Structures are given as structure tokens and as C-alpha cells.
N, C-alpha and C positions, 0 to 999 in steps of 0.2 A: 612496592606492592602493585600488582597488576589489577586492573579493573575488569568489570564484566558488563557487556553491552549486548543485550538481546531484546528484540521486540517481536511480539506476535499480535497481529491484528486481524479482525474479521470485519469486512465492510463491503460497500458497493462503490464501484468506480463513478467518479463525478464527471469524468470526461473520457473520450476515447484515448487510448495510449498513443503517444507521439514517439515514433520509432526514428532514431537517427543512427549515424555511425561515427565513431571517433576517427581522427586522422589516420590511425593505424588499422581501421576497418572493423573494430569491435562494435557489435550492435549494442545500443543502449535505448531503453524505453522509459518514458516518463508518463505518469498518470496520477490523478488525484483520487484519494480514498476517503469516503465518509464513514465514520464509525459512530454509531448511535449508542447512547447510554440512557437507560430508563430507570427510574426509581420512584418510590411512593413517598410522598411527603404529606403526612396526616392522611386525609382521604383523597388526595389529588395525585394523579400520575404526572410526573415531570419527565422531560426528555431534553437531552443535550446532544449536540452533534459536534464531533471533532473532525476537522478536515486536515488530511495529512498528505504531503507529497511523497510519492514512491518513485524510486529509481531502480531499474533492474538491468543487468548486463548479460551479454552472451546469447546463447541459444534461447534461454528463457525470455529475453527481451523480444526476440523474433516471434516466439509463440504468443506472447502477450499482444504484440502488434497485429498478429494474424487472427487471433481467436477472441480477444476481449473487446467489448464495447461499453459505452456509458451504461451504467445500471447493473452490469454483471457483478455477482458476488464473488469474492475471493478471500482466501486466507493468505496473509503475508507473514513470512518468517524472515527476520533480518536484523539489522543493527541501526541504531540512530547515528546520524552524521550531521555535523555542522559545517556548512560551506561558508567561506568568507571571501569577499572580493572587494575591489575598489572600483568605483565608477570613473568615467573619463574626467569628471570634474573633481575627483579626489574624495568623494563621499564613501565612507566605509560601510559595507553592507554584510549581513549574515543571514543564513536561512538554515533551519533544521529540516531534515528529510530522512526517510527510512530507505536504506540500501537493502533491497530484497535479496536474500540468498535462496529462497524457495517461494514460489507462488503456487497455490492450489486453487484451481477453478472450482467454484461451487455450482451445484445443479442450476440449470436455467429455470427461471420462473419462481425459484425459491427465495426465501429471505435469508439474510445473513444469519448464521447459526447463533444460538444463544451460548452463553458460557457453559451450560450443562451439556450442550451437544458438540463441544469442541473436538473431543477425540473422534467421534463419528464423522464429523465434517471433513477431517483430514483424509479420510479413506473414501469418501463419496465421489469427489471430483478428480479430474485428471490433473496431474502435476505437470507444470510447464518446465 
């Protein structure tokens, strides 16, 4: 049985993208994304923020490195990935991150779109 792995996020960059190149010359950009969730509990509004690491490859990585900065709003469409590695002292580590397949830049000065505005938000910004 084959699985299904799809992630769609709307949030703001927590840091400027870091653009690097793989040994074979493929551009790769890394940045953090903050995704806020609000809900009402009794008469009080609650808020929770989820911080997610994003990885993007190719021409989109170069566009992210060139045009995005901390605080910009984006929509990320991708897949969840778990990276595993071992440190020099033999400690096993792992990390979950989203590998972006499409990044949509949201309008400057705006806030991340709410769930109700998701279809419109995908058409407002420039796609990297």
C-alpha cells in the first residue's frame, strides 16, 4: 500500500532564507516558517505558534534567496520529510522538515491568509 504525504502551510518567515549549493551545483534554500493557530476557549482567545523548517531546491530556492526576507508571508506546498544523521561522537539525531515543491509569495505588508482565504491567497502572490 502506498502512502500519501502532502503539506500546505501559510505563515511568515522567521529568518532570512539561507541559500547554498549542493556539490553538483543545485541551489537549495533553508528558512523557518511560523504558522499561527487561533481559537476561542470559553470567552478567551488562545494562540499557538508552530515553527517549521522549510527546504526548497532549484530555481525556486534562488527566488526565495533573492526575494524573501524575515517576516514575509508565504504559502508552502510540499511534503514532510524526516532527516536522520549521526554526530561525530556517535549520537543519533533526526529532524522533521517540509520539502517545498511550490512557494507562493503573499502580498507585502499583509498578514498570512486565514483558512477561508486560502484559494484567493494562492492567486494573489507571485509563485517562485
